[in-house]
N, C-alpha and C positions, 0 to 999 in steps of 0.2 A: 527544468520544470517551472511552471509559472508559480511564483511565490504568492502572488495576490490571491489565487484561487485556493490555495492550500492553508492560508493563514488561519489561526484559531482566533475566533471572536470570544473574548472573556466577558460574557455578559450574563445576567440572570435570565433563564428561560422562563417561559410561561408556567411551566410545571413547577417552578420554584418560587412562584409569586408570593406565597405565603411566608416563605423564609427570607425574603429580601428585606422586609421590614420597613415601616413608616413611609418616609419620603421616597425611597427607592421603589417600594411597591406602588405607590400612587403614581410615579413617574412612569413605570413600566406599563400600568394600565392605560395611561394616556397614550403611550407610544403604541401599544397594540391596537387601540381604537383608530388612532390616526393612520397607522400603516394599512389597516384594514379598509378604511375609507379611500385611501390612495390607490390601493390595489383595485377596489371595485370600480373606482373612476376610470382607471386604465382599462380594465376589462370592457366596460360599457363603451369607451371611447373607440376601442379597437373591435368592438362587436365580436368579442371572443366567447367561446363556450368552455369555461373552465370549472374545475371541481375544487372545492375547498377540502383540504386535508386536515386531519385531527390537530396538527401542530400550528395551523394558521396560515400555511402557504396555499397558493392557488396553482393548479397546474392543468395542462392540457397535453395529451399524447397525440403527437402529429404524425408519427409513423409507428405502426404496430408490427409486432412479430410474435405471434402466439406460441411459436415453437422455441422461442428464446428462453433461456433459464434466468431465474432471479439471482440477484447478487447474494453472496454469503460473506460473513465476517472473514477477513483475511484475503479475500479475492484481490488479484490485480485487476484494476479497472482501466481499460484503454477507451478513451473517449474524446470527442470533439466538443468544443463549447465556445459560446459567445457570451460575454458577461457585460451587462449595461445597466444603466439607471432607467427609471421610468420615463425620464425625459428624452430617452434615445442616446444619452452619452455612452460611448463604448469605453468600457474599462479595460478589458482584456480579452484575449481569444487564442485558441489553437490555430494552426495554420492548415486549412483544408487544401490550399493551392499546392503547398509543398508536401502534402500527405504526412503531416507531422502531428498525430494525436498526442494527447497527454496520457501517461501511465502513472497510476497512483495505487495506493492500497486502501481498500475499503475498511474502515476501522482502524487505520494505521497512520497514513500520511495525509488524509483528507480531514482538515480541522474544522471547516464550516458545518455546523449541525444541519443547516438547511440543505446543503449539498449532499450530505450523507442521506437525509430524508428523501431527497429527490431521486437518488439512485435506487431506493427501494421501490419506487413507482415505476421504474423502467426495466424491462426485460432486455437481454442481450439482443442488439440489433434494433431497439427502439430509439425514438427521438421524441423530445417533448419541450414545452415551454413552462418555466417555473418562475412564480413570483414569490420570492423568499423575504419575509419581513426582517426588519433590522435586528430583532432580538434573536434571530437564527443565523444572522450573517455577522456584520461588523459592529453592531450595537450602537452605543451612544457616543462612540469616539469617531472623529473623522479619519479617513485612511486614504491618503493621496487624492484621487479625484472623487472619492466617495465621502459625501458629507455625512455627518452624524445622523443616526436614526433613519438611513436610507433603505428603501426596499430595493432589493437586487433582482434583476431579470436574468435568468440563465436559459439560453437555448442549449440543450444537452442532447448528444447523440452517443449512445453506448455502442462501441464496435465489438467489444468482447469483455467477458468476465473469465478470468482463469484462476482456478484454484491452485493451491501449492502442488498438488499431485499432478495436475495438468502441466505446470511449468517443469516439474521433474521429468515427466514422461516425454514432453516435447524436446527437452535438452538432450535426453538419451537418444531419442529417435533422430533428431536433426541438428542438434547444436554442439556436437563434439568435435567439430572441425575435421571430420574424416578420420579421427583417431580409430586405430584398430585395438580392440581389447581382447586379451587371450582367455578371460573368464569374467563372468558377472555373478555376484552373489549378494544376498541380503542378509544383514545381521538380525538378531532377535527384535531389536528396537525399530528396524526399518531402514538402516543405513545401506545404501547401494554401494557395493565395492566393486569398481570396474578396474581390473588389473591390466596394465600395459605389458607386464612380464611376470614370470613366476620364477622363484629361486629355491634353493635348498638351505637358505640361511636360517638363522635362529627365528623360530616362531615367537612373535610378541605376545606378552601376557601381562596381567596386572601384577605390580611389584617390580617390573623392570623400569629402568630409566633409559629412554629412547632419544636419539638425536634424529631429527627429521627436517628436510627442506619441504616448504610448503608454499602454495599460492592459493589465495581464497577469492571466489567469485560469488556474486549473486546469481541465482539460476534464472531469474526472470529475463535478465538482459546480458548475461555472461560478462558483467562488468567486475574488473579486479578491485578488491578493497584492501588487500594486504598480501605481502610476500616476505619470505625470509627463511631463517633457520632457527629452530628452537629445540631445547631439551625438555622432555616431558616424562614426569613420573606417572606411569600408568596406574590408574586406580586412586590417584590423588585428587581428582576433580579440579585440576588447575586449568583445564581447557574445557570447551563445550563438549557435552556427552557425545554427540554425533562424531566429532573428531576423534575422540579417545576410543570410542567403540569401534570405529572403522579401522584404526591403527591395529587393533588387536586381532584383525583379520589378515594381517600381513606378516611377511618375514623380512629379515634384513636384506637389503639389496632390491626390494620389490618397490615398483612405482604404480600408483593407482590414482583414480579419481574417487573421492568419498562424496556421496551426494545424499542429503537428508533434509527433512522438513524443519521448519523454525522451531518446533517444540524441542528438538535435539540441538538447536543452536542459540539464537539470541531472542527467541520467543516473541511475545507481544510488545516488548519494549524496543527492541533494536539497539543500535549503537549510534550515538551522536558524535559528530566531529566537534571537538571542543573549540576549534578555531572558527569555523563557519556557522555552527549551530544547526547544520543540515545533517540529515541522516546519512551516516557512512554505510550502515546496514539497516534497512527499513524494518519495521515490525512485520512479522509474518513472512519474513524472507526465507525461502528455502536456499540452501548453500551448496557450493561445489568447492572441494578442496582437492587440488592436485598435490599429492604427497610422494616423497621419496625417502624411504627409511635408510639412513646412513649407518647407524650403529646402535647397539644396545649393551647394557651392562646390568 
């Protein structure tokens, strides 16, 4: 995933102008004016027909899709982009020739406020050009090829928005690798329990200590994030709710896939890898756990 697109700009936004205080407020006012003049000059020089959004960015929808849906918080966003400066310097892009769009989480792993705002202007299947002022992008600090206080130009095309439920439904329909399940149940909280086999072993319940083998995957891309064997005291809250609730639908000796939304997993925060600083489990990520119950006591 392209790091430069998803980086977070730690700057005072225009809505926080009154709270930045003194010199910073004056400096931000000047930056707002300067960026606006630069964007208007660019628009006039290119003879563009652009609309100014409430946050100060300018945009033009170049490909429409009235049937497409709007983005929602937590959606997986699959998109192509070209990112450049007003002078035409290309900073970054996805690969259209290799058909390698970017996938990210709206409100989760997209850090640039201007980019988030841009997606709210695009329906699924639409494309547009966005001029994003510096205070909604990389701010007053330089970043690689990006000088301080630079307006960023984004050419964005949204291929798809996928909700958590869509990710789960598509995994069950097409992403199970041809696995055959003998049963499919749903717990009270919405955990899908897909059993590979059924036994007459001890039924799991709160108060038991269970030994279970497991492998965890993110449902959006079936990417493994963990595997191993652990001992869990059911009802103790030592593991995420979806995992614990799903286990209580099983018996000793049974193997199953437990599939559940992020609200029953790692929620809006996700899990960050301490070594790389990248998300091991993104925010709003529905999860899959392949589990096998070994014993209970």
